[in-house]
C-alpha positions as CSV (number, residue, x, y, z in Angstrom):
1,M,25.7,10.0,-1.3
2,F,25.2,6.0,-2.2
3,D,24.2,4.2,-5.3
4,P,20.7,3.3,-5.9
5,T,20.0,-0.2,-5.4
6,A,18.9,-2.5,-8.8
7,F,15.3,-2.0,-7.2
8,E,15.4,1.9,-7.6
9,N,16.6,1.9,-10.9
10,M,14.3,-0.8,-12.3
11,K,11.6,1.4,-10.6
12,V,12.7,4.4,-12.4
13,V,13.0,2.6,-15.7
14,L,9.6,1.3,-15.3
15,E,8.0,4.4,-14.2
16,G,9.4,6.4,-17.0
17,A,8.0,3.7,-19.5
18,V,4.7,3.7,-18.5
19,Y,4.4,7.6,-18.0
20,D,5.4,7.6,-21.6
21,R,2.8,5.6,-22.8
22,D,0.2,7.9,-20.7
23,F,1.8,11.0,-22.3
24,I,1.5,9.5,-25.6
25,G,-2.3,9.0,-25.1
26,D,-2.2,4.9,-25.3
27,I,-3.2,4.3,-21.5
28,L,-4.0,6.1,-18.4
29,V,-2.3,5.5,-15.2
30,I,-4.8,4.8,-12.7
31,S,-2.8,4.1,-9.3
32,R,0.6,3.8,-8.4
33,D,1.7,2.0,-5.0
34,E,5.3,2.1,-3.4
35,L,5.4,0.0,-0.4
36,V,8.1,-0.6,2.2
37,N,7.3,-3.8,4.5
38,L,9.6,-3.2,7.6
39,S,9.0,-6.5,8.9
40,T,10.5,-8.5,6.3
41,M,12.6,-5.5,5.0
42,S,11.1,-5.8,1.6
43,R,9.9,-3.3,-1.3
44,S,7.4,-3.4,-3.8
45,Y,6.3,-1.1,-6.5
46,K,3.1,-1.5,-8.5
47,I,1.7,0.7,-11.2
48,E,-1.6,0.1,-13.0
49,M,-3.2,1.3,-16.1
50,K,-6.0,1.0,-18.4
51,L,-6.4,1.5,-22.0
52,K,-7.7,5.2,-22.7
53,E,-10.2,3.7,-25.4
54,A,-11.4,1.3,-23.4
55,I,-15.2,1.4,-22.7
56,A,-17.0,1.8,-19.1
57,P,-18.2,-0.3,-17.5
58,Q,-16.0,-3.3,-19.0
59,S,-13.3,-1.6,-17.2
60,I,-10.3,-4.1,-17.8
61,S,-6.9,-2.8,-15.9
62,G,-3.3,-3.9,-16.1
63,A,-0.4,-3.5,-13.8
64,I,3.2,-4.3,-13.4
65,E,4.7,-5.1,-10.0
66,I,8.4,-5.5,-8.9
67,H,9.5,-6.8,-5.7
68,A,12.8,-7.0,-3.6
69,T,13.4,-8.8,-0.4
70,L,15.9,-8.4,1.9
71,Q,17.7,-11.2,0.5
72,N,17.9,-9.4,-2.9
73,L,19.1,-6.2,-1.3
74,S,21.6,-7.9,0.8
75,S,22.9,-10.1,-2.0
76,E,23.4,-6.6,-4.4
77,L,25.0,-4.7,-1.2
78,L,27.2,-7.4,0.3
79,D,28.8,-7.4,-3.4
80,S,29.7,-11.4,-2.8
81,N,29.8,-13.6,-6.0
82,V,28.2,-16.1,-3.6
83,N,24.9,-14.4,-3.5
84,E,25.2,-12.7,-6.7
85,T,22.2,-15.4,-7.9
86,H,19.7,-13.5,-5.6
87,S,20.5,-10.0,-7.1
88,G,17.6,-8.3,-8.7
89,C,13.7,-8.3,-8.3
90,T,10.8,-10.5,-9.1
91,V,8.4,-8.9,-11.9
92,D,4.6,-9.9,-11.9
93,I,2.2,-8.6,-14.6
94,F,-1.8,-8.2,-13.9
95,I,-4.8,-8.2,-16.0
96,S,-7.9,-7.7,-14.1
97,F,-11.6,-7.6,-15.2
98,P,-14.8,-6.9,-13.3
99,T,-16.5,-10.1,-14.3
100,K,-16.3,-14.1,-13.7
101,L,-15.1,-15.6,-16.7
102,D,-16.4,-19.1,-18.2
103,E,-13.9,-21.9,-18.8
104,V,-14.1,-21.0,-22.7
105,R,-13.2,-17.5,-22.3
106,V,-10.4,-18.1,-19.8
107,E,-8.8,-20.8,-22.0
108,A,-9.0,-18.4,-25.1
109,F,-7.4,-15.7,-23.2
110,L,-4.7,-18.1,-21.3
111,N,-3.7,-18.8,-25.1
112,D,-3.7,-15.3,-26.2
113,L,-1.7,-14.4,-23.4
114,E,0.7,-17.1,-24.0
115,K,1.1,-15.9,-27.5
116,I,2.0,-12.3,-26.4
117,W,4.1,-13.3,-23.5
118,G,5.7,-16.7,-24.3
119,D,5.4,-20.5,-23.5
120,R,7.9,-20.3,-20.7
121,R,5.9,-17.7,-18.6
122,I,3.6,-19.1,-15.8
123,I,-0.1,-17.5,-16.4
124,T,-2.8,-18.2,-13.9
125,V,-5.9,-16.8,-13.4
126,K,-8.0,-16.5,-10.4
127,T,-11.9,-15.7,-10.5
128,S,-14.2,-14.8,-7.6
129,E,-17.2,-13.8,-6.3
130,T,-18.3,-11.7,-3.5
131,I,-21.7,-11.8,-1.8
132,S,-23.5,-9.7,0.3
133,K,-27.0,-9.4,1.6
134,K,-27.5,-5.7,0.6
135,S,-26.0,-5.8,-2.8
136,E,-26.1,-8.0,-6.1
137,P,-23.0,-10.4,-6.2
138,V,-19.7,-8.9,-7.5
139,H,-17.4,-11.0,-9.8
140,S,-13.9,-10.7,-11.0
141,S,-11.3,-12.5,-12.7
142,L,-7.3,-11.6,-12.4
143,F,-4.7,-13.0,-14.6
144,K,-1.2,-13.1,-13.6
145,V,1.9,-13.6,-15.6
146,S,5.1,-14.6,-13.8
147,F,8.5,-15.2,-15.0
148,G,9.5,-17.7,-12.4
149,R,12.8,-16.2,-11.9
150,L,14.7,-12.8,-11.0
151,I,15.0,-10.1,-13.3
152,K,18.5,-8.3,-13.0
153,E,19.4,-4.9,-13.6
154,E,21.3,-5.9,-16.9
155,Q,17.8,-6.5,-18.1
156,M,16.2,-3.5,-17.1
157,E,15.6,-2.6,-20.8
158,D,13.0,-5.7,-20.9
159,L,10.9,-3.5,-18.9
160,E,9.9,-1.1,-21.4
161,D,9.2,-4.3,-23.5
162,M,7.0,-5.7,-20.9
163,V,4.9,-2.3,-20.7
164,E,4.1,-2.9,-24.5
165,Y,3.4,-6.6,-24.0
166,L,0.9,-5.6,-20.9
167,I,-1.0,-3.2,-23.1
168,Q,-1.1,-5.6,-26.2
169,S,-2.4,-8.0,-23.4
170,I,-5.4,-5.7,-22.2
171,R,-6.2,-4.9,-26.0
172,A,-6.4,-8.9,-26.3
173,V,-8.7,-9.4,-23.5
174,N,-10.9,-6.4,-24.2
175,I,-12.0,-7.4,-27.4
176,P,-15.7,-8.5,-26.5
177,G,-16.4,-11.9,-27.3
């Protein structure tokens, strides 16, 4: 037997926190991906959700993704104090909508997200438009909240708080305006 890595432990805690909220009825898990990239020896786990009370077609979803590189894994497995600064995972939060937002709404949502996540987080937004000759243009917006640092195994309990903050974030941007 071997000890699970920080990535595996964090994945179990994250998955448990999300499925607890799904079981309670706050959210509905809509997708889950666990990927191993053999060319870079990295791993990622992403779980996506939406609010159960959300009204379609304004289907806003949120996701949490954890990612560990070979450097993160080797730092942990080699048990070297020199490499300890690389031990952990990156965590990113995503909130996506099927509409392209104007600058006023983007600014308002950025302010709402900063209130929820704090002003030390890196919050970005991407808007896009897909055009086809056979259909109407499709618009979308994607907000991303990054921490700008690794999340360590000792901070695993923060993952449960992140699930709550993500739910609050989806609620904040789900308000019609």
